[in-house]
C-alpha positions as CSV (number, residue, x, y, z in Angstrom):
1,X,5.5,-19.6,36.9
2,X,3.3,-17.1,35.2
3,X,4.6,-15.8,31.8
4,X,5.8,-12.4,31.7
5,X,3.1,-10.0,30.2
6,X,3.8,-8.2,26.9
7,X,2.9,-4.7,26.1
8,X,-0.1,-4.0,24.0
9,X,0.5,-4.4,20.4
10,X,3.8,-6.3,21.0
11,X,2.4,-9.8,21.5
12,X,5.1,-12.5,21.3
13,X,3.3,-14.5,18.7
14,X,2.8,-11.7,16.4
15,X,5.1,-11.5,13.2
16,X,5.5,-8.3,11.3
17,X,7.3,-7.2,8.2
18,X,8.3,-3.6,7.7
19,X,8.6,-3.1,4.0
20,X,9.9,0.5,4.2
21,X,12.2,1.4,7.1
22,X,15.6,3.5,7.2
23,X,17.5,1.7,9.7
24,X,20.8,3.4,8.5
25,X,19.3,6.4,10.5
26,X,18.2,4.5,13.5
27,X,20.0,3.1,16.7
28,X,20.8,-0.3,18.2
29,X,17.9,0.4,20.7
30,X,15.7,0.5,17.6
31,X,16.9,-2.6,16.5
32,X,16.1,-4.1,19.9
33,X,12.7,-2.6,19.8
34,X,12.0,-4.2,16.4
35,X,13.1,-7.6,17.7
36,X,11.2,-7.6,20.8
37,X,8.0,-6.7,18.9
38,X,8.3,-9.4,16.4
39,X,9.7,-7.5,13.4
40,X,12.2,-9.6,12.2
41,X,12.1,-9.0,8.6
42,X,12.5,-5.3,7.0
43,X,13.3,-3.8,3.8
44,X,15.2,-0.5,3.4
45,X,14.9,1.7,0.4
46,X,17.5,4.1,-0.7
47,X,16.5,7.6,0.3
48,X,17.4,11.2,0.8
49,X,19.8,11.5,4.0
50,X,18.7,15.0,4.9
51,X,21.4,16.5,2.6
52,X,22.3,16.3,-0.9
53,X,25.7,14.3,-1.7
54,X,28.5,16.0,-3.4
55,X,29.2,13.2,-5.9
56,X,29.0,9.5,-7.2
57,X,31.3,8.4,-4.5
58,X,28.8,9.1,-1.7
59,X,26.4,6.9,-3.4
60,X,28.9,4.0,-3.6
61,X,29.4,4.4,0.1
62,X,25.7,4.6,0.8
63,X,24.8,1.5,-1.4
64,X,27.7,-0.4,0.1
65,X,26.2,0.4,3.7
66,X,22.7,-0.7,2.4
67,X,24.1,-4.1,1.0
68,X,26.7,-5.1,3.5
69,X,27.0,-3.1,6.7
70,X,23.3,-2.9,7.6
71,X,22.3,-6.5,6.9
72,X,25.3,-7.4,9.3
73,X,24.2,-5.0,12.0
74,X,20.5,-6.3,11.6
75,X,21.5,-10.0,12.0
76,X,23.1,-9.2,15.4
77,X,19.4,-8.9,16.5
78,X,18.2,-11.8,14.5
79,X,16.3,-9.4,11.9
80,X,16.6,-10.1,8.2
81,X,17.3,-7.0,6.4
82,X,16.8,-6.4,2.7
83,X,17.3,-3.3,0.6
84,X,16.5,-1.4,-2.4
85,X,18.8,0.6,-4.7
86,X,18.1,3.8,-6.6
87,X,18.4,7.5,-6.7
88,X,15.8,9.2,-4.7
89,X,13.6,11.8,-5.8
90,X,15.0,14.8,-4.0
91,X,18.5,14.6,-5.6
92,X,17.1,13.4,-9.1
93,X,16.8,17.1,-9.9
94,X,20.8,17.0,-10.6
95,X,20.6,14.9,-13.9
96,X,24.4,14.9,-14.3
97,X,24.7,13.2,-11.0
98,X,21.8,11.2,-11.7
99,X,23.2,9.5,-14.9
100,X,26.4,8.7,-12.9
101,X,24.5,7.1,-10.1
102,X,22.2,4.9,-12.7
103,X,25.5,3.7,-14.0
104,X,26.5,2.1,-10.8
105,X,23.1,0.7,-9.9
106,X,23.6,-2.7,-11.6
107,X,26.5,-3.8,-9.4
108,X,24.5,-3.2,-6.3
109,X,21.2,-4.5,-7.6
110,X,23.1,-7.8,-8.1
111,X,23.8,-8.1,-4.5
112,X,22.1,-11.1,-2.6
113,X,19.8,-8.7,-0.3
114,X,18.7,-6.2,-2.9
115,X,15.1,-6.7,-3.9
116,X,14.7,-4.0,-6.6
117,X,14.8,-0.4,-7.5
118,X,13.7,2.1,-5.0
119,X,12.8,4.3,-3.6
120,X,12.4,6.4,-6.8
121,X,9.8,8.6,-8.0
122,X,8.9,12.2,-7.7
123,X,9.2,14.9,-5.2
124,X,8.1,18.2,-6.9
125,X,7.0,16.8,-10.1
126,X,9.8,18.6,-12.0
127,X,10.8,17.7,-15.5
128,X,14.3,16.6,-14.3
129,X,12.7,14.3,-11.6
130,X,10.4,12.8,-14.3
131,X,13.3,12.2,-16.7
132,X,15.3,10.3,-13.9
133,X,12.3,8.4,-12.9
134,X,11.7,7.3,-16.6
135,X,15.3,6.0,-16.7
136,X,14.8,4.1,-13.5
137,X,11.6,2.5,-15.1
138,X,13.6,1.7,-18.1
139,X,16.2,0.0,-16.1
140,X,13.7,-2.1,-14.1
141,X,12.0,-3.2,-17.3
142,X,15.5,-4.3,-18.7
143,X,16.2,-6.3,-15.7
144,X,12.8,-7.5,-14.4
145,X,13.2,-5.7,-11.3
146,X,10.6,-4.9,-8.6
147,X,9.8,-1.0,-8.1
148,X,9.1,1.0,-5.0
149,X,8.0,4.4,-5.8
150,X,7.9,7.6,-3.9
151,X,5.1,10.1,-4.6
152,X,5.2,13.7,-3.6
153,X,4.1,15.1,-0.4
154,X,0.9,17.1,0.4
155,X,-0.5,19.2,-2.4
156,X,1.6,17.7,-5.3
157,X,0.6,14.1,-4.3
158,X,-2.4,13.5,-6.7
159,X,-1.0,15.0,-9.7
160,X,2.6,13.3,-9.1
161,X,0.7,9.9,-8.6
162,X,-1.1,10.2,-11.9
163,X,2.3,11.2,-13.7
164,X,4.0,8.1,-12.2
165,X,1.1,5.8,-13.1
166,X,1.1,7.3,-16.7
167,X,4.9,6.8,-17.2
168,X,4.5,3.2,-15.8
169,X,1.7,2.4,-18.0
170,X,3.8,3.4,-21.1
171,X,6.1,0.7,-20.2
172,X,4.7,-2.7,-21.1
173,X,7.3,-4.7,-19.7
174,X,6.5,-3.5,-16.2
175,X,3.6,-5.5,-14.6
176,X,1.6,-3.2,-11.9
177,X,1.6,-6.1,-9.5
178,X,5.4,-5.8,-9.2
179,X,5.2,-2.0,-8.4
180,X,4.5,-0.5,-5.0
181,X,3.6,3.1,-5.1
182,X,4.3,4.4,-1.6
183,X,3.0,7.2,0.6
184,X,-0.5,6.8,-0.7
185,X,-3.1,8.9,1.0
186,X,-7.0,8.7,0.9
187,X,-7.3,10.7,-2.2
188,X,-4.8,8.6,-4.3
189,X,-5.5,5.0,-3.1
190,X,-8.6,4.3,-5.4
191,X,-6.6,5.2,-8.5
192,X,-3.7,3.4,-7.5
193,X,-5.6,0.1,-6.7
194,X,-7.5,0.7,-10.0
195,X,-4.3,0.4,-11.8
196,X,-3.5,-2.9,-10.4
197,X,-0.5,-1.5,-8.3
198,X,0.3,-2.2,-4.6
199,X,0.0,0.9,-2.5
200,X,1.8,1.8,0.8
201,X,0.5,3.7,3.7
202,X,3.3,5.5,5.8
203,X,2.8,5.9,9.3
204,X,5.0,9.3,9.6
205,X,3.5,11.5,12.1
206,X,4.1,14.9,10.7
207,X,3.3,14.4,7.0
208,X,1.9,11.3,6.0
209,X,-0.3,9.3,8.6
210,X,-1.3,7.9,12.0
211,X,-2.2,4.4,13.0
212,X,-5.9,5.5,13.4
213,X,-5.8,7.0,9.9
214,X,-4.3,3.9,8.4
215,X,-6.9,1.7,10.1
216,X,-9.6,4.0,8.7
217,X,-8.0,3.5,5.0
218,X,-8.2,-0.3,5.6
219,X,-11.8,-0.2,6.7
220,X,-12.6,2.1,3.6
221,X,-10.6,0.6,0.8
222,X,-10.0,-3.0,2.0
223,X,-7.0,-5.3,2.8
224,X,-6.0,-6.2,-0.8
225,X,-2.8,-4.7,-2.5
226,X,-1.8,-2.7,0.8
227,X,1.5,-2.4,2.7
228,X,1.8,-0.6,5.9
229,X,5.2,0.8,6.7
230,X,6.9,3.1,9.5
231,X,9.3,4.8,7.1
232,X,11.2,5.6,10.2
233,X,14.3,7.5,9.5
234,X,16.4,10.4,10.8
235,X,13.2,12.8,11.6
236,X,10.3,12.4,13.8
237,X,9.3,8.9,13.2
238,X,8.7,5.7,15.1
239,X,10.0,2.3,14.2
240,X,7.3,0.4,16.0
241,X,4.6,2.3,14.5
242,X,3.4,-0.8,12.7
243,X,2.8,-2.6,16.0
244,X,0.8,0.2,17.1
245,X,-1.4,0.3,14.1
246,X,-1.9,-3.5,14.7
247,X,-3.1,-2.9,18.2
248,X,-5.4,-0.1,16.7
249,X,-6.9,-2.8,14.7
250,X,-7.4,-4.9,17.6
251,X,-9.0,-2.1,19.5
252,X,-11.6,-1.9,16.9
253,X,-12.2,-5.6,16.9
254,X,-10.6,-6.7,13.7
255,X,-9.5,-10.4,13.6
256,X,-6.1,-11.5,14.2
257,X,-6.2,-13.2,10.7
258,X,-6.9,-9.9,9.0
259,X,-4.1,-8.2,11.2
260,X,-1.7,-11.1,10.3
261,X,-2.5,-10.4,6.5
262,X,-2.0,-6.8,6.5
263,X,1.3,-6.8,8.6
264,X,2.7,-10.2,7.5
265,X,1.0,-11.9,4.4
266,X,0.7,-8.6,2.2
267,X,4.4,-7.5,2.4
268,X,5.6,-11.2,2.1
269,X,3.5,-11.4,-1.1
270,X,4.6,-8.3,-2.6
271,X,8.4,-8.6,-1.7
272,X,8.4,-12.4,-2.3
273,X,8.2,-11.4,-6.0
274,X,12.0,-11.3,-5.6
275,X,13.7,-14.7,-5.6
276,X,15.9,-13.2,-3.1
277,X,13.4,-12.6,-0.4
278,X,12.9,-14.7,2.5
279,X,11.3,-14.2,6.0
280,X,13.3,-14.6,9.4
């Protein structure tokens, strides 16, 4: 009997790691789509849920969801779920709340599926955001944690990226190879790579990038130090965007070896610096 054909970009043999996806905002159908497409290992950074939380109790509930509830939900679909814990840049403007959240981070960073601190960073490059990011960097240095860093959107991105790298370079205990600076774009990639950091390309249709644009970046800047992610969340986004980007690489004639490097070997290399990480 002939085998059942698979959809373009969803070949059965393909294995993909999505290093940045927000499954607390997604449905069981999305988990099925990931499993059918070969995305069996994911990591979920803490983020802004579309509203500001009222107090630290809300973060306790959220971090419990990330470290206990979501891994169990993912396991139903044979997907291995990891997470990152931190105070997102949008809510970092409230430094009083920020200090309360920082105080509870260690107990969640110690949990078995937490890979590091993230996503933390800057949103509007404000003084308060910078202060809270510096506090996260200090904590990461003290605990030898990996860092996943959020860069500002659109017109503030280059300035914010440079501020972030300056803060990181002032902390000698943080090795650039243990930091992923996410939501990079064409005008920030070269500086991030030159600093020795990993960079993330986000496949988010309205404000960050598309499969074609991501492949353009690979062709321009090379395949080293890059992790491509969907960042799928509660807004317009696609949890299978990595598969569509892999298919765009095939369409352009790139080898399966290069595709595997981009979508499996690279994220495994970065995430695997945490002893807690393993692939499904």
